[in-house]
C-alpha positions as CSV (number, residue, x, y, z in Angstrom):
1,M,-43.4,-116.0,186.5
2,S,-45.1,-113.8,189.2
3,S,-45.8,-110.3,188.1
4,E,-43.6,-108.8,190.9
5,Y,-40.5,-110.9,189.5
6,E,-41.5,-109.5,185.8
7,I,-41.5,-106.0,187.1
8,I,-38.2,-106.5,188.8
9,S,-36.9,-107.9,185.7
10,V,-38.0,-104.9,183.6
11,I,-36.4,-102.6,186.2
12,S,-33.1,-104.6,186.1
13,S,-33.1,-104.3,182.4
14,L,-32.7,-100.5,182.7
15,S,-30.3,-100.8,186.0
16,F,-26.9,-101.7,186.5
17,I,-27.7,-104.5,188.9
18,S,-29.2,-107.8,188.2
19,D,-32.7,-108.8,189.1
20,E,-31.5,-111.0,191.9
21,E,-29.7,-108.1,193.6
22,I,-32.7,-105.7,193.5
23,R,-34.6,-105.2,196.8
24,L,-38.0,-103.7,197.3
25,D,-36.8,-100.8,199.4
26,D,-34.0,-99.8,196.8
27,E,-34.3,-96.2,195.8
28,F,-34.0,-95.8,192.0
29,S,-31.3,-93.3,192.3
30,T,-29.0,-96.1,194.0
31,I,-29.6,-98.3,191.2
32,G,-28.8,-96.2,188.4
33,I,-32.4,-95.3,187.2
34,D,-32.5,-91.4,186.7
35,S,-35.5,-89.4,185.6
36,L,-35.0,-90.3,181.8
37,K,-34.6,-93.9,182.6
38,M,-37.7,-93.5,184.8
39,V,-39.7,-92.6,181.6
40,E,-38.3,-95.4,179.8
41,L,-39.2,-97.8,182.7
42,M,-42.8,-96.7,182.7
43,I,-43.1,-97.2,178.9
44,A,-41.5,-100.7,179.3
45,L,-44.0,-101.5,182.0
46,E,-46.8,-100.3,179.9
47,E,-45.7,-102.4,176.9
48,T,-44.7,-105.6,178.8
49,F,-48.0,-105.7,180.7
50,E,-50.3,-104.1,178.2
51,I,-51.4,-101.3,180.5
52,T,-51.7,-97.7,180.5
53,F,-50.6,-95.5,183.5
54,D,-52.7,-92.3,184.2
55,D,-50.5,-89.5,183.9
56,S,-51.7,-88.1,187.2
57,E,-49.9,-91.3,188.9
58,L,-46.6,-90.7,187.3
59,D,-45.3,-88.3,189.8
60,L,-41.7,-89.1,190.0
61,S,-41.4,-87.5,193.5
62,L,-43.9,-90.3,194.8
63,L,-42.3,-93.1,192.9
64,K,-38.7,-93.5,194.7
65,T,-38.4,-97.0,195.4
66,V,-38.8,-100.4,193.5
67,S,-41.8,-101.2,195.8
68,D,-43.6,-97.9,194.7
69,I,-43.4,-99.2,191.0
70,I,-44.5,-102.7,191.9
71,N,-47.6,-101.4,193.8
72,L,-48.5,-99.0,191.0
73,T,-48.1,-101.5,188.4
74,K,-50.1,-104.1,190.4
75,K,-52.9,-101.9,190.8
76,Y,-53.2,-101.5,187.0
77,L,-52.9,-105.2,186.5
78,S,-55.8,-105.8,189.0
79,K,-57.8,-103.3,187.0
80,N,-57.2,-105.1,183.9
81,G,-57.4,-108.7,185.5
């Protein structure tokens, strides 16, 4: 399973839509992810991929779309890879 699909699967688990329906340009507000669920999402990604995001990169105003989270997560996966 690709890391992108795994990330989308984690997002879907906190959203009201299925992973097949999630698009890269979807904004979190449109798929049922509010600020509290964003915190849950970041924790879930850290646990799933055994990474730790730097607090300075968790500015929710910059993490608006599915693509934003995928890119951030992939960045940390490549650091650990």
